[in-house]
C-alpha positions in Angstrom: 10.6 133.6 72.0 6.9 133.8 71.1 4.5 131.6 69.1 5.0 133.6 65.9 8.7 132.9 66.0 8.1 129.2 66.8 5.7 129.0 63.8 8.5 130.4 61.6 10.9 127.7 62.8 8.4 124.9 62.3 7.6 126.2 58.8 11.4 126.1 58.1 11.7 122.5 59.4 8.7 121.4 57.2 10.1 123.2 54.2 13.5 121.3 54.7 11.5 118.0 55.0 9.7 118.7 51.8 12.9 119.8 49.9 14.4 116.4 50.7 11.5 114.7 49.0 10.6 112.7 52.1 7.1 111.3 52.3 4.5 112.9 54.5 4.5 109.8 56.8 8.0 110.6 57.7 7.1 114.1 58.9 9.2 115.3 61.9 5.9 116.3 63.6 3.3 113.7 64.7 1.3 115.4 67.3 -2.0 114.9 69.2 -3.6 118.3 70.1 -5.3 118.8 73.4 -8.5 120.8 74.0 -8.8 123.2 77.0 -11.2 120.6 78.5 -8.4 117.9 78.2 -6.0 120.2 79.9 -8.4 121.2 82.7 -9.1 117.5 83.4 -5.3 116.7 83.4 -4.7 119.5 85.9 -7.5 118.2 88.1 -6.1 114.6 88.1 -2.5 115.8 88.8 -3.7 118.5 91.2 -1.4 121.1 89.6 -1.6 124.2 87.5 0.5 123.8 84.3 2.4 126.7 82.8 0.4 128.9 80.4 2.9 128.6 77.5 2.9 124.8 77.8 -0.9 124.7 77.8 -1.1 127.0 74.8 1.5 124.8 73.0 -0.6 121.7 73.7 -3.7 123.3 72.3 -2.0 124.7 69.2 0.3 121.8 68.3 0.0 119.0 70.9 2.2 116.2 72.3 3.9 113.4 70.4 6.9 113.5 68.0 8.1 117.1 67.7 11.2 116.9 65.5 14.1 115.8 67.9 11.9 115.5 70.9 9.1 113.2 72.2 6.6 115.2 74.1 4.2 113.3 76.4 0.7 114.2 75.0 -2.1 115.4 77.2 -4.4 112.9 75.4 -3.4 109.3 74.7 -4.0 108.0 71.2 -3.3 104.9 69.1 0.3 106.1 68.4 0.9 107.4 71.9 -0.5 105.2 74.6 0.8 107.2 77.6 -0.6 110.6 78.5 0.6 113.3 80.9 -1.8 112.3 83.7 -1.0 108.6 83.6 2.7 109.2 83.4 2.8 111.6 86.3 0.1 110.1 88.6 2.5 107.6 90.1 3.9 109.3 93.2 7.0 107.1 93.5 8.2 108.1 90.1 10.1 111.3 91.2 11.7 112.1 94.5 10.4 115.7 94.4 7.3 117.4 93.1 7.9 117.3 89.3 5.7 117.0 86.2 7.6 115.1 83.4 6.8 116.2 79.9 9.5 114.7 77.7 11.8 111.7 78.2 15.5 112.2 77.6 16.1 108.5 76.8 18.4 107.8 79.7 15.8 107.5 82.4 16.0 111.3 82.9 13.2 113.7 82.1 12.5 117.2 81.0 9.7 118.9 82.9 8.4 121.3 85.5 9.1 121.6 89.2 6.0 122.0 91.2 5.7 124.5 94.1 2.5 124.5 96.1 0.5 123.0 93.3 1.8 125.3 90.6 4.3 124.3 87.9 7.2 126.6 87.5 7.5 128.2 84.1 11.1 127.2 83.7 11.8 123.8 82.2 14.1 121.6 84.3 16.2 118.5 83.6 15.4 115.8 86.1 18.4 113.5 86.8 17.0 110.1 87.9 20.4 109.1 89.2 20.8 112.2 91.4 17.1 112.7 92.0 17.6 116.4 91.4 15.9 118.8 88.9 18.0 121.6 87.5 16.5 124.6 85.5 17.8 124.6 82.0 15.4 126.8 80.1 13.5 130.0 81.1 10.2 128.8 79.5 8.6 126.1 77.4 9.0 127.8 74.0 12.7 128.3 74.6 13.0 124.6 75.5 11.0 123.3 72.5 12.9 125.5 70.1 16.4 124.5 71.4 15.8 120.8 72.2 13.1 119.9 69.7 14.1 122.0 66.7 17.8 122.3 67.6 17.8 126.0 67.0 20.6 127.8 68.8 19.9 131.2 70.3 
């Protein structure tokens, strides 16, 4: 999976949206882009290095509503009051070093395990009940395509 393939899937989703005659306000994508400075500041606050694919995605597209997925934005906005740094700054939130990037809706989270200040590239599912993170996707683009756009590989 690369960004060109992701663009193709996003274009397809937008074309389906338009073909249904739905108004633009009901777009499946409501995103707040981040700048490299925003990302750098967030990494400083969280004292982690985020995965490169994730950072590029946040600069190209951003966080917010991404089809079937809500992504915590790097930058808070009127629509999205929580940002990545404020969500993950509370040490008691997770039982292990973990950066949450998308809620599951059950108290569980999608995100990255952190090893020695560096986020793993793989996207893990963090079970709040078990306090365990399990790798589910090899990288962020695979995750966003499968969970956000519901594209099967």
